[in-house]
N, C-alpha and C positions, 0 to 999 in steps of 0.2 A: 504494500500500500504506500503510495507516494505521500511524502510529507507536504503539508501546505504551509507556506510561509506568507506572512502578511507583513508588508512593509508600509509604514505610515510616514507620510511626509507632510509637515505643516507648512502652509503657505500663508504669508502675511497679506491680509486685505484690510486696509485701514486699521481699525482697532478690534477686528475679530480674526480668529484663526480658522482655517479650513483644513481638515484632514483629508487627504486623498489616499486611497488604498490601491495596491496593485498586488494581485495574487501571482505566485510563482508555482509552477508544477513541473517536476522532472527537469529542473534547471533552465526551463524556458519561461519567459515572461508571457503571460496571457493578459493583454491589455484590453479591457472592455471598451466599447465605443465611448462611454462617458464614465468618468470616475464618480463613485458615490461620495458625496461630501457630507460632513457634519460640521456645523458651525458651533464654535465654543463661545458662548456669550460671556464667559468669565474674562475673556481677553479684553473686554471693554473697560475693565477696572484699571485705574492709573498705575497700580503697582504690579501689574502682570505684564511680563515681557514675552513677546512672541519670538521664537527661534526659527531659523530657516529649516532645521531638521529636529525632529523629536518633539517632546511635549513642551508646553510653555513653562517659563520660570515664573512661579506664582508669587514671589516676593522679590522684586527687583527695585531696590531703593538706592539712591546715591549716598555715599559716605558723607558724614558731617564732621566739622572740626570738633575736636574734643574740648569745647568751651561750654560754659553754662548757657550762653545764648544759642549756640548750635544745637545743644541737646534739647533745650526747651522748644525751639522751633521744630525740630524733628519729632518731638513728642506730640506737638499740636498737629502736625501733618499725619502722624499715626492715628490720632483720634479721628481726624477727618476721613482717613481711609476706612476706619471701622464703620463710620456712618454710611459711607458710600457702599461698603460691602453689605450692610444691612438693607439699604435701599435696593441693591442689586438682588438680594434674596427675595425681597418683596415683589420685584419685577418678574422673577423666575421661580415661583413657588414649587414648580415641579422638580427643581433641583435641590430643594431643602432635604437634608438627610442623605445626600449623595457624597458627603465628605469633603466639600470644597474648603472648609476651614482647616481640615487636616492637610490638604494639598498646600495651602498657604503656609501653615506652621512647619511643614516638612522642608520648605525651601528657605526658611529663616535661619540665619547663622547667629545663634544665640551667644557665640563667643566673640563676635566682632564688636568692639566697643564703639566703632564709628557708625554703626547702624542700630545699636541697641535701643536708642531712644524711640525709634519708629515702632518697634514691636512692643515696647513698654506702653506707649500711648494707645496703640491698636488694641491690645488685650485689656488695658484698663477701661477703655470705653466700652468694649464688648461686655466686660463684667458689669459695668454700670447699667447697660441696656438690659442684661439678664436680670439684674436685681430689680430694676424698674418694672419689668414685665411680670414679676411675681405678685 
């Protein structure tokens, strides 16, 4: 029985990502007339970066200077990102429970001090929203 290989290639289209698939069988490419596409709406979030190949990077934030002003500004931006993420979830209720917050957290570098203020603000605001929802 021949193995089926599925190769996904992400293409950048404005602020959404499109995944194109191509099936391989017995070492030969079978290219259908039209590639099936899936639009990833999470790519519309400002902290998600689309890559040419592979999955998007779900936490792409610039480093900040290690000063009090730099950290406070990055923390404020992180809080704004949390609000934008919550609004995004409201816009796509069918994606609630699919693990998008886990995708974001898995791409965060918790050891990088030049980006720590972003995720501190992000998760602090999410905790506040959870508390307010109770």
